[in-house]
N, C-alpha and C positions, 0 to 999 in steps of 0.2 A: 680448679674451683680450692680455696684454705677449706682445710680440717681443722674446726675447732675444736681443742679439747674441752670436756669437763672440767670445774674449776670448783675445787672447795678451798676457797681463800677467805681470809676476815680481812676485810677493806673498810673504810669510813662511809656511814649513810648521812647525806649533808643534807637534811631541809633549808637550804640558804644560811640562817643564822644558827640553829640548832646544827650539833654535829657529835653523834654517837657510831657504837661500834656494830655491826650486823654483818650476816653472812652474803657473799653474794649469791646471787642467783645461778643456779647450775644452768650453764649453754648446752644445748640440746644443738647437736652435729643434724640431726636431721633438717631442724628449723633455721640452722646457721645460713641457708645460701638464700637468694632472692629465688631460685629454680625452684629448690625442693617446697618451698611453701607454697610458691601459685601452683606449682602442683599437686601438690595437695587439696588446693581449695578446688580448683579444677578437676577433679577426682569427684566432689562433692557436689559441685554447685552445677546449676543447669544455665543453660543456654538462653537468654530472654529474647523475642520477637516484637518488638515495639513498633507495631501498627496505627496503634490507636493516639491520636491525637490526645484526648482529655484522658484518657486515661495510661501515665508513660508507667513502664518498673524499670528498676536499676536494683543494683547491689548500695547500699553505704555501708565503706569500709575506709576507716579513715589512716589504717593502716597502709592498703595500697595505693589511696590517695595522696601521701606522706613519701611513699618510692620507698618503703621499712625493707630494706633486704639483710639483716640481723633478726631472728627470732632465739627469744631465752625464753625459759620454762623456770616460772613464779613457783616458788614453795608456797601453798595457800590453803589456809583450814580457818573456815568462822567461829570454832570452839575455840581457838585459839586464844591465851589472853594476855593480859597487859603486861605480864612476865615474861610472855613468848616471845619471839624473835620469828617472825611469819607474814607475810600479808594475813589478814582477815575481813579484807572488804575492800571488793571491787567495783568500779560502774564504768560506762559511757555515757554521756547524754547524747541522743539526736540533735545538734542543733544547725547542722550545717550538710548543704546537699551535699555530696562527697562519693565516690566511690566508681562505681565500673558494671558496664551494663550488660557485659557479655561473661557468663561464669567460665565459661573456655577459653577464654582469653581475657583476664582481667589487668595485664598492665596494658593490653595492646585500645583496652575499651575505656582507661579511665575519663573521668569525666569530673569538672564540680560543676558550683553553680553558674557560673560567669557560660561555659560550654553551652549548658544546657538552658542558656537564656535567660534566667532567673534575673530578677531585681538584684537580690541580695544573698548571704548564704543560707537563710530562711525563710522566706517570705510571711509577710503578717499576715497573708490571707489565705495561707499556703495547712490544708492537712494531708497525712499520710496515711496510709493504712500497714501496718506494721503485718506483711505477711508470715514473713521468718524468719526466726533468728537461730543463726548458726555459732558456735563457739567452741573451742579448738583449745585443746588441754590436754594432757594425762593421767595416768589413776593408778595405783597400784594399794593390794586391796591385801594383806598381809593376818588380819583380827578375823575374819570369816565372819564379822559382824555387821550391820547395813552401814552405810555411808548414804549420804543423800545429799541431791545435788537439785539446791533452789534457782529460778532463774525469775526475775521480779523486774514486770514494765512497772516506773514510779513516774509520777509528774516531777519537772525539774524545776526550781524556783525562778524567779525573776533572772538571776544570773547566769542560770545552768545546771546550776549545782543538785546533785537528786536531794529530795526529800523524801517521806518518808510513807507518803500516802499510793499505796499500790491500786493500782488498774488492771494488771494481767497478772500472775502467775501459773508456774507450773513446776512439781518437782517428781524427782527420779530419785531411784535408792537402788543401790546395789552390793551384795558381800564378796561379789568376785571382781577381778581386778578390769577394766575395764582397757586398758592399754594393751594389745592383742598378743603385744611381748610380757608382760606379766610386770612388767619395770615401769614405774614413772618418768624411766628415764634410758634414752636409748633408740635406736634405730627400732620402729615399730611400736615407738611410744605413743606417737599423737594421735590422736581422732576428735571425732566433732558431736557435740553433742545438738540434735534439732530441734527445734519445737516452733506451730503454728499458731501464734497468737490471736490472727488475723486483724488485729487492735488498729481502730481510725481514732486520729488523734481528733477534737473540736480545733477548728481554724484557731490558727496562732498559738497554742499548745505545743510543749514542748517535753518530752518524755526522756528517759533514764533508763539505759538496763543495768539490774544491778544483778549479779550470783553470788551464789552463797553455797560453802560447802562444810557440810556437818559431820564428821567424825567423832564420835562422842571419847572411842579407845583411845586416839591421837597415836596409835599403828601406824596409820594408813597413809599413805600419802596422795595428792590431785597439787601437779602442775597445771597454773595456767599459763596461756603462755603471752607474752609481750614484748613486741615488736621495736624497732628504729633503723635509722641510715646508720650504718657501718662506717666509719669514719676511715678505716682500711688498717686499723689494731686492736677490731675487735668490741670496740667499742662506739658509741653516738657522742658526738661533741653536742649537738646542738638540739635542741626542744623541737618538737613538733609542731608546724604549723599549725596545728589543729591542738588547744590546749581543753578539751574536755572529755580525758579520762581521771581518771578518779581512782586514789589509794589509800589504806592507813595500813602502817606496817608498825604495830605495838610492838617494842614499849618506842621507839623513838620514835614515833607519826603517828602520834593518839589520837589525834581527828584525822577527818576526812579532808585528804590533800589532792591540788590539781594533782597529775604526774609529771607535768611541767615546770612542777616547781621543786622536782624531787632529782637531785643528780645525784652521783656515787663517784667521789676522788680516793684516790691513793696517791703519795699523801693526801692527809684532810690539809683541805686549803686548796688544794687542786681546784682546776676550773670542773676536772671531774666529768663524766659518761652520765647520759641521760640514756638510759637503756630501755626502762619501761616507758616509754612513749606512748604507744597506741595497745591497748587490749584489744586481744582478735577477737573479738565480736564482728559479726559481716549481717546485714538485716534488709532483707527482700522486701523494697517498700513498694507501693502504689502512691499515684496523685495524681487528682482531677486539676487538671494547668490550663482549662479551659477560659475559665475567668484572667486569663493573664494576657487571652489571644487577644487580636483584632482580625477578621476574616472577610471573605467577599460576599457576596450576595448569594454565592453558589456553597457557601459553606467549605468549600474546595481548596481554597489557599487560606491559610491561617499565619501571621508573621508574629510574634512573641516577641522581640527585642533585639535591639542592633547594641552588639558592645563589642570593646570601648565604646562610649558614646559622653563625651568628646571624645574620635579619634584622632591621630598624627600619622602612623605608617599606613593603617590596614584597619578596618572595621570591618566585622563580623555579620550578616543577618540570618536569623532561627527561624528557622517558617518550617511549616508542613501542608504537605498536600496530600488531601484524600484520596484523589487518583490522578495518573498519570497525565501531566498536561503540556501543552506544550508553555512555556515560561518566557515573561519577558519582564527584565529589571534591568530598570535606569537610573541614576545618577540626575536627577537635574537643579538648577539652583529656586530660591525663591518666586524668580518671577517665571519657570515650567523650561527654561532654556535649556537643552540637553547640555548632560557636563561628559559625562560618559556612559557607553553601552556596556552596562555588567554582566549580561548574558543572555543569550537567545537561543533557544532551543528546548527540545525535551528535557524532562525531568522524572524521574520516576515518583511513585507516591511515598509518603513515610516521613520522615524528619532531615533536616538538610539545614548545613552553617555554608554560604556562599560567601566568599569575602573579598571585600573593594577594597579598590588599592587606593588610598587617597596622599602616597608621597605627595603627589605634584601638582595636587588639588590647593589652589589657596586658600588662607583659614577664614571661614565665617561659615554661614548655616547653609545649608540646601535639604534637599526628599528626595528618600529612595522608593522611587513607583515599582511595585511587580504587578502583574497581571499574568492568569492564568487560565486559556481557554480562553471564551467569552463573558469571565466574569467582571468583573468590573476592578479597574485599579486600588490597592492597598498603597498608602503612601505614608511613610513613618519620615519623622527628623532626623537630621543625622548633622551633630557638629563638627566642623573639623578645626582641630587648633595646633599651629606649628611654635 
């Protein structure tokens, strides 16, 4: 495993057309490897047991969903002014259902909206409850005065950008260093703040999480962890698949800007690195997805969706069993003729994904018929296109 040293170098900060000098963020040894960051999260997050169809739980985490394996500690202070050089605003909008389901194994349980059978990244009919928020950072207090840590949930506008309309907030304070090593850098510096807003969005509403840190003395240091995919040279060559993180970095980035629009290049004009792609927010959410399911008369078998649809080589059927059942799954044509027996046998209760091989199926319109025990068949349309 590589050991990435801390850098205090001047490089160029570039927001596409705007170029100016600034200080590179400190790379944290503890956050520089995927194993370390995942282990750090495992130690602080619990496992989930999703045994209910209608009340599904997961962790929204765009860094994990993006496959980030490189971490940076970014100097941050909301009290900084235009003449200072440090982040003074960060936010992430929850506009995509992506992350993981098992806090003990984030990488092994990574899911996105397709794997969960949702119709798009954030269905218009969806309402989520943000049960908990976890924020990963470092902090060093030298002044002996109070520093303030404020977390807000604000409404997002139609473009996904955070507004100033606060729907929930909490503030902590400390006149001591919160990093266990007493330093905002180095091994033992990282820690997590956790909150339990239990905030439920109205149907179709999207919210952003905004973090603020206020050190009136400017003698103390806080670093918020941002992550990206290591390109092999300690930088991140490409923007994240998720473009819902925001920053403000005065004086060079005076307005709230997408992280995906911020590159760091040396020399000026190079393709640069996209190092702060995803802020290290993790959200434990619950949502009621019952409206997205079709159930049999016994309310035992419920089918959510078939994806991709149209299918070329394979299609996945996402379904839920209230009870362990004998399950029959068949692919039939529009006349009812059996084309393929997909599954026949017992199946445990819970969420499942079943793969249907369509490689040798001619292009056309088909039906997937699913029957559990003595329930009626639940039939879903599948289009095969080669």
